C-alpha positions as CSV (number, residue, x, y, z in Angstrom):
1,X,109.2,111.8,101.5
2,X,110.7,113.5,98.5
3,X,110.4,110.3,96.5
4,X,106.8,110.0,97.5
5,X,105.9,113.5,96.5
6,X,107.7,113.3,93.2
7,X,106.2,109.9,92.5
8,X,102.7,111.2,93.2
9,X,103.2,114.3,90.9
10,X,104.6,112.1,88.1
11,X,101.5,109.9,88.2
12,X,99.2,113.0,88.2
13,X,101.1,114.3,85.2
14,X,100.8,111.0,83.3
15,X,97.2,110.3,84.1
16,X,95.9,113.9,83.6
17,X,98.4,115.4,81.0
18,X,96.2,118.4,80.2
19,X,95.9,119.5,83.8
20,X,98.0,122.6,84.8
21,X,96.6,123.5,88.2
22,X,96.6,121.7,91.5
23,X,95.1,122.3,94.9
24,X,96.9,120.5,97.8
25,X,95.0,120.0,101.1
26,X,97.8,119.6,103.7
27,X,97.3,118.5,107.2
28,X,99.7,118.7,110.1
29,X,101.7,115.4,109.9
30,X,104.0,113.5,107.6
31,X,101.3,113.0,105.1
32,X,101.3,116.8,104.7
33,X,105.0,116.6,104.0
34,X,104.3,114.5,101.0
35,X,101.8,117.2,99.9
36,X,104.3,120.0,100.4
37,X,106.7,118.1,98.1
38,X,104.0,117.7,95.5
39,X,103.3,121.5,95.7
40,X,107.0,122.5,95.4
41,X,107.8,120.3,92.5
42,X,104.6,121.1,90.7
43,X,105.4,124.8,91.1
44,X,108.8,124.3,89.6
45,X,107.3,122.5,86.6
46,X,105.0,125.4,85.9
47,X,101.7,124.2,87.5
48,X,99.5,126.7,89.1
49,X,99.5,125.6,92.8
50,X,97.1,126.3,95.6
51,X,98.3,125.0,99.0
52,X,95.5,125.0,101.6
53,X,96.8,124.4,105.1
54,X,94.4,122.6,107.4
55,X,95.6,122.6,111.0
56,X,98.7,124.1,112.6
57,X,102.2,123.8,111.1
58,X,104.0,124.6,114.3
59,X,104.1,120.9,115.4
60,X,105.4,119.5,112.1
61,X,108.0,116.8,112.4
62,X,111.5,117.6,111.1
63,X,111.0,116.0,107.6
64,X,107.6,117.6,107.1
65,X,108.9,121.0,108.2
66,X,111.8,120.6,105.7
67,X,109.3,119.7,103.0
68,X,107.3,122.9,103.8
69,X,110.4,125.0,103.5
70,X,111.1,123.4,100.2
71,X,107.6,124.3,98.9
72,X,108.1,127.9,100.1
73,X,111.4,128.1,98.4
74,X,109.7,127.2,95.1
75,X,107.3,130.1,95.5
76,X,104.3,128.3,97.0
77,X,102.2,130.4,99.3
78,X,100.2,128.8,102.2
79,X,96.6,129.8,102.2
80,X,93.7,129.1,104.6
81,X,90.7,127.2,103.4
82,X,87.6,129.3,102.8
83,X,84.2,128.5,101.5
84,X,85.3,129.2,98.0
85,X,85.7,126.4,95.6
86,X,89.3,125.2,95.1
87,X,91.1,126.6,92.1
88,X,92.9,123.4,91.0
89,X,91.7,121.0,88.3
90,X,93.1,118.2,90.4
91,X,92.9,118.1,94.2
92,X,95.5,116.3,96.2
93,X,94.5,114.8,99.6
94,X,97.5,115.1,101.9
95,X,95.4,115.6,105.1
96,X,95.9,112.5,107.2
97,X,98.3,109.6,107.1
98,X,98.4,106.0,108.4
99,X,98.9,107.3,112.0
100,X,95.4,108.8,112.2
101,X,93.1,107.2,114.7
102,X,89.7,107.8,116.2
103,X,86.7,109.7,115.0
104,X,87.3,112.5,112.6
105,X,87.7,115.9,114.2
106,X,87.4,119.5,112.9
107,X,88.8,121.1,110.9
108,X,89.7,117.9,109.0
109,X,86.1,116.8,108.4
110,X,85.2,120.2,107.1
111,X,88.3,120.0,104.7
112,X,87.1,116.5,103.5
113,X,83.6,117.8,102.8
114,X,85.1,120.8,101.0
115,X,87.2,118.5,98.9
116,X,84.5,116.0,98.1
117,X,82.0,118.7,97.3
118,X,84.1,120.3,94.7
119,X,83.3,118.0,91.8
120,X,87.0,117.9,90.8
121,X,89.4,115.0,90.3
122,X,90.9,113.8,93.6
123,X,94.2,112.1,94.1
124,X,94.9,110.8,97.6
125,X,98.5,110.4,98.8
126,X,99.1,107.1,100.6
127,X,95.4,106.8,101.6
128,X,92.1,108.7,101.4
129,X,91.8,110.6,104.6
130,X,89.2,109.1,106.9
131,X,89.9,105.4,106.1
132,X,91.7,103.0,108.3
133,X,94.6,101.3,106.4
134,X,94.9,98.6,109.0
135,X,91.3,97.4,109.1
136,X,89.5,98.7,106.0
137,X,87.1,100.5,108.3
138,X,86.2,104.2,108.3
139,X,86.9,106.9,110.8
140,X,84.0,108.9,109.4
141,X,80.9,108.3,107.3
142,X,82.3,110.7,104.7
143,X,86.0,110.0,104.0
144,X,87.8,111.5,101.0
145,X,86.4,109.9,97.9
146,X,89.5,109.5,95.6
147,X,89.6,108.9,91.9
148,X,93.1,107.6,92.4
149,X,95.1,106.7,95.5
150,X,98.9,106.6,95.3
151,X,100.2,104.4,98.1
152,X,103.8,103.6,98.8
153,X,106.1,100.5,99.1
154,X,103.1,98.0,99.1
155,X,99.3,98.1,99.3
156,X,98.0,98.5,102.8
157,X,95.5,95.7,103.7
158,X,92.9,98.3,104.7
159,X,92.9,99.7,101.2
160,X,91.9,96.5,99.5
161,X,89.2,95.1,101.9
162,X,86.0,96.4,103.6
163,X,84.2,99.7,103.3
164,X,87.4,101.6,102.6
165,X,87.4,100.1,99.1
166,X,84.5,102.4,98.1
167,X,86.7,105.4,98.6
168,X,90.1,104.4,97.2
169,X,89.4,104.6,93.5
170,X,92.2,103.3,91.4
171,X,95.0,102.0,93.6
172,X,98.5,102.6,92.4
173,X,101.6,101.4,94.3
174,X,104.9,103.4,94.1
175,X,107.8,101.4,95.5
176,X,109.8,104.6,96.0
177,X,112.9,103.2,94.3
178,X,113.3,100.8,97.2
179,X,115.8,98.0,96.5
180,X,114.3,94.7,95.4
181,X,116.1,93.0,98.2
182,X,113.7,94.6,100.6
183,X,110.7,92.9,99.1
184,X,112.5,89.5,98.8
185,X,113.5,89.7,102.5
186,X,110.2,90.8,103.9
187,X,107.8,89.0,101.5
188,X,106.6,86.7,104.3
189,X,105.5,89.7,106.4
190,X,102.7,90.8,104.1
191,X,99.3,89.3,103.1
192,X,99.4,87.3,99.9
193,X,97.3,88.8,97.1
194,X,95.4,85.8,95.8
195,X,96.1,85.5,92.1
196,X,95.2,82.0,90.9
197,X,98.8,80.8,90.9
198,X,97.6,77.2,91.5
199,X,95.9,77.0,88.1
200,X,98.8,74.8,86.9
201,X,97.5,72.1,89.1
202,X,94.6,71.5,86.7
203,X,96.9,69.8,84.2
204,X,95.7,66.2,84.1
205,X,97.2,62.9,82.9
206,X,96.1,61.7,79.5
207,X,94.6,58.5,80.9
208,X,92.6,60.3,83.6
209,X,89.1,59.2,84.6
210,X,86.4,60.8,86.7
211,X,87.1,58.7,89.7
212,X,90.4,60.4,90.1
213,X,88.8,63.8,90.9
214,X,86.6,63.0,93.8
215,X,83.0,62.3,94.7
216,X,81.3,65.4,96.0
217,X,78.0,65.4,97.7
218,X,76.1,68.7,97.9
219,X,73.6,68.8,100.8
220,X,70.8,71.4,101.0
221,X,67.8,72.8,99.2
222,X,64.8,73.0,101.6
223,X,61.4,73.9,100.3
224,X,61.5,76.6,97.6
225,X,65.4,76.7,97.6
226,X,66.3,74.0,95.1
227,X,68.1,76.4,92.8
228,X,70.8,76.9,95.4
229,X,72.0,73.3,95.3
230,X,71.7,73.2,91.5
231,X,74.1,76.2,91.2
232,X,76.5,74.6,93.6
233,X,76.5,71.3,91.7
234,X,77.0,73.1,88.3
235,X,79.9,75.1,89.7
236,X,81.6,72.0,91.1
237,X,81.3,70.1,87.8
238,X,82.5,73.2,85.8
239,X,85.8,73.3,87.7
240,X,86.4,69.6,87.3
241,X,84.9,67.6,90.2
242,X,84.8,64.0,89.2
243,X,81.3,62.9,90.4
244,X,78.7,65.2,91.9
245,X,75.6,64.1,93.8
246,X,73.0,66.3,95.3
247,X,71.1,65.3,98.5
248,X,68.0,67.6,98.6
249,X,64.2,67.6,99.0
250,X,62.7,65.0,96.6
251,X,60.6,67.8,95.1
252,X,63.7,69.4,93.7
253,X,65.0,66.4,91.7
254,X,63.6,67.6,88.4
255,X,64.7,71.2,89.0
256,X,68.3,70.2,89.7
257,X,68.5,67.7,86.8
258,X,67.0,70.2,84.3
259,X,69.8,72.6,85.2
260,X,72.6,70.1,85.8
261,X,71.9,66.8,84.0
262,X,75.5,65.7,84.8
263,X,74.7,65.5,88.5
264,X,73.0,62.6,90.3
265,X,70.1,63.6,92.7
266,X,68.6,61.8,95.6
267,X,65.9,62.6,98.1
268,X,67.5,63.5,101.4
269,X,64.4,62.1,103.2
270,X,65.4,58.6,102.1
271,X,67.6,57.7,105.0
272,X,69.1,54.6,103.5
273,X,70.0,56.3,100.3
274,X,71.5,59.3,102.2
275,X,73.6,57.0,104.3
276,X,74.9,55.2,101.2
277,X,75.8,58.4,99.4
278,X,77.6,59.9,102.5
279,X,79.6,56.7,102.9
280,X,80.7,56.7,99.3
281,X,81.6,60.4,99.2
282,X,85.1,61.9,99.4
283,X,84.0,65.5,100.0
284,X,80.9,67.4,101.2
285,X,79.4,70.8,100.5
286,X,76.8,71.7,103.1
287,X,74.5,74.7,103.4
288,X,73.1,76.0,100.1
289,X,69.4,76.5,100.6
290,X,69.5,74.3,103.7
291,X,67.1,76.5,105.7
292,X,66.8,76.8,109.4
293,X,64.0,74.3,110.1
294,X,64.2,70.9,111.6
295,X,64.9,69.3,108.3
296,X,68.0,71.4,107.6
297,X,69.2,71.1,111.2
298,X,69.0,67.4,111.2
299,X,71.0,67.2,107.9
300,X,73.6,69.6,109.2
301,X,74.1,67.6,112.4
302,X,74.4,64.4,110.5
303,X,76.8,65.6,107.8
304,X,79.1,67.4,110.2
305,X,79.3,64.4,112.5
306,X,80.0,62.1,109.5
307,X,82.9,64.4,108.3
308,X,84.3,64.5,111.9
309,X,84.2,60.7,112.2
310,X,85.5,59.9,108.7
311,X,87.9,62.9,108.5
312,X,86.5,64.1,105.2
313,X,87.0,67.6,103.8
314,X,83.9,69.8,103.8
315,X,82.9,73.3,102.7
316,X,80.2,74.9,104.9
317,X,78.1,77.9,103.8
318,X,74.8,79.7,104.3
319,X,72.4,78.2,106.9
320,X,74.9,75.5,107.9
321,X,76.9,78.4,109.3
322,X,73.9,79.6,111.2
323,X,73.5,76.0,112.5
324,X,77.1,76.1,113.8
325,X,76.6,79.5,115.4
326,X,73.4,78.3,117.2
327,X,74.5,74.8,118.2
328,X,78.3,74.8,118.3
329,X,78.9,71.3,117.0
330,X,82.3,69.7,116.5
331,X,83.9,71.0,113.3
332,X,85.8,68.6,111.0
333,X,89.5,69.1,110.8
334,X,89.5,69.8,107.0
335,X,86.8,72.4,106.9
336,X,86.4,75.6,104.8
337,X,83.9,78.0,106.3
338,X,82.6,80.7,103.9
339,X,80.6,83.3,105.8
340,X,79.5,86.7,104.6
341,X,79.7,89.5,107.2
342,X,76.2,88.7,108.6
343,X,77.0,85.1,109.1
344,X,80.4,86.0,110.5
345,X,78.7,88.2,113.0
346,X,76.5,85.4,114.2
347,X,79.4,83.0,114.5
348,X,81.2,85.5,116.6
349,X,78.2,86.8,118.6
350,X,78.5,90.3,117.3
351,X,77.0,92.5,114.6
352,X,77.6,93.2,110.9
353,X,78.9,96.7,111.6
354,X,81.6,95.4,113.9
355,X,82.7,92.8,111.4
356,X,83.0,95.4,108.6
357,X,84.8,97.9,110.9
358,X,87.7,95.5,111.2
359,X,87.5,92.6,108.7
360,X,91.0,91.4,109.3
361,X,90.4,91.0,113.0
362,X,87.1,89.3,112.3
363,X,88.7,86.8,109.9
364,X,91.4,86.0,112.4
365,X,88.9,85.6,115.3
366,X,87.0,83.1,113.2
367,X,90.1,81.2,112.2
368,X,91.2,81.0,115.8
369,X,87.8,80.0,117.1
370,X,87.3,77.3,114.5
371,X,90.9,76.2,114.1
372,X,92.2,74.3,112.1
373,X,89.4,75.3,109.7
374,X,90.1,77.7,106.8
375,X,87.9,80.8,106.9
376,X,86.8,82.7,103.9
377,X,85.3,86.1,104.9
378,X,83.4,87.1,101.8
379,X,82.9,90.7,100.6
380,X,84.9,93.4,98.9
381,X,88.4,92.2,99.4
382,X,87.6,88.7,100.5
383,X,90.0,87.5,103.2
384,X,91.2,83.9,103.7
385,X,92.5,83.1,107.2
386,X,93.7,80.0,108.9
387,X,95.1,79.6,112.5
388,X,96.7,82.9,113.5
389,X,97.2,84.5,110.2
390,X,95.5,85.9,107.1
391,X,96.8,83.8,104.2
392,X,95.3,85.8,101.4
393,X,93.3,88.7,100.2
394,X,91.4,88.8,96.9
395,X,91.9,91.9,94.9
396,X,89.8,90.9,91.9
397,X,86.0,90.8,91.7
398,X,83.3,93.5,91.3
399,X,80.0,94.5,92.9
400,X,78.2,92.3,90.4
401,X,79.2,89.4,92.5
402,X,76.7,90.6,95.2
403,X,73.9,88.7,93.5
404,X,71.6,85.9,94.8
405,X,73.2,82.5,94.4
406,X,76.8,83.9,94.1
407,X,77.8,82.3,97.4
408,X,76.3,79.0,96.3
409,X,78.6,79.1,93.3
410,X,81.6,79.8,95.5
411,X,80.6,76.8,97.6
412,X,80.6,74.6,94.5
413,X,83.9,75.9,93.3
414,X,85.6,75.3,96.7
415,X,83.9,72.0,97.1
416,X,84.9,70.9,93.7
417,X,88.5,71.8,94.4
418,X,88.5,69.9,97.7
419,X,87.1,66.9,95.8
420,X,89.8,67.2,93.2
421,X,92.5,66.8,95.9
422,X,93.4,70.4,96.8
423,X,94.1,71.0,100.5
424,X,91.6,73.3,102.2
425,X,93.8,76.4,102.2
426,X,94.7,76.0,98.5
427,X,91.1,75.2,97.6
428,X,89.9,78.3,99.5
429,X,92.4,80.7,97.9
430,X,92.1,79.3,94.4
431,X,88.3,79.0,94.7
432,X,87.9,82.6,95.8
433,X,90.1,83.8,92.9
434,X,88.3,81.7,90.2
435,X,84.9,82.9,91.5
436,X,85.9,86.5,91.4
437,X,87.8,86.3,88.1
438,X,84.8,84.6,86.5
439,X,82.6,87.4,87.8
440,X,84.9,90.0,86.3
441,X,84.8,88.4,82.9
442,X,81.1,88.0,83.1
443,X,80.8,91.8,83.8
444,X,82.8,92.7,80.7
445,X,80.0,91.8,78.4
446,X,76.9,93.0,80.4
447,X,76.2,95.6,83.0
448,X,74.7,93.3,85.6
449,X,75.2,89.6,86.2
450,X,73.4,86.7,87.9
451,X,74.9,83.7,89.5
452,X,74.6,81.4,86.5
453,X,76.7,83.9,84.5
454,X,79.5,83.3,87.0
455,X,79.2,79.5,86.5
456,X,79.3,80.0,82.7
457,X,82.7,81.7,82.9
458,X,84.2,79.2,85.3
459,X,85.3,76.9,82.5
460,X,87.5,79.7,81.0
461,X,88.9,80.4,84.5
462,X,90.2,76.9,84.6
463,X,91.6,77.3,81.1
């Protein structure tokens, strides 16, 4: 507790060197103990300290009680919260810790509103009060909105996925001087932060030819949705798929070829041509612009059945996911499903709000239901799950990725990686990272991006 409090104060001092006054909002649990330590050490360093006590102190645990006595010994006075604005230039949220559960109760919601309404810099200790560090959901519609969150030992999954990410601000991890052996011993107990570590696999032999890197067929593009398959094909080619064909409405041939002349395009209505291209394929990407009409349903049924029979890898997105939710067909063994929360809700027979309230549980439920498929639950802090575990969380990316066609690009990236020989779990994790990293670099040069900007940066993601 002392290390946590000192570590938080050190970060405040480094990030805001001109600040000389702090207001600490302390609750009635161990998180308050961290706040008391901050208050005591800040006072001893010459800061002006205001300690606002929210809730009772009589029930404090032993460590938190000792921390409170330490703060008092340094000359810190406990004050009740009033309607007056806090005096500190930086506010420290030490209201609630990881043990908090259920809807927010008074006086804590009032304290959160008081803190958020101050207009001051906010540093949350361990977590912003009101967020669920296990699920990424919220205990209140108005949690603490932090400028910086100092968390300890390792990032909590709920701080890097779901609605909670809007309230964390900059996330800084303090390992509390814990021995390195701790992290080596328990590394397999956490969720891997996806970081593109498989990029080395893109190194190719000098005498390589396109046939070595797979034959991907992109299936989709109903009326008025030809752009979706064009984006998917461009993305797949950009990350190195060997041969890319597009099976779509005949009316979209010129649209796809004008955007992606490297692809081959066939009319999906031509049954003989479609059968030939499915037979020659090594990998499928199903769903972009597929639509929910009879045309799309017939294609989805045919492609999924082909992949089941021939044991081919496939990435499934968009309306192909809605087809699965509605008709529950057999799923190929080597499948990557890439639902956004709305599609995930339909696959699980629930609603979007329930998915976002507990994204880890939703990702696991999908992975169990469609095992052995790999599931990519898209959104802030995209999660990758397979079987009974979450195998990765993506900590890169930005809100600019929430743009039409972005999911079609991800489908192309994952499909291209599958075609190049990556196993589904590696293709999913690396594809998610490349997509998000490309979006980050696209946003560095312009305030908003479109899906084609993501594709444009995929080449440098490979590099």
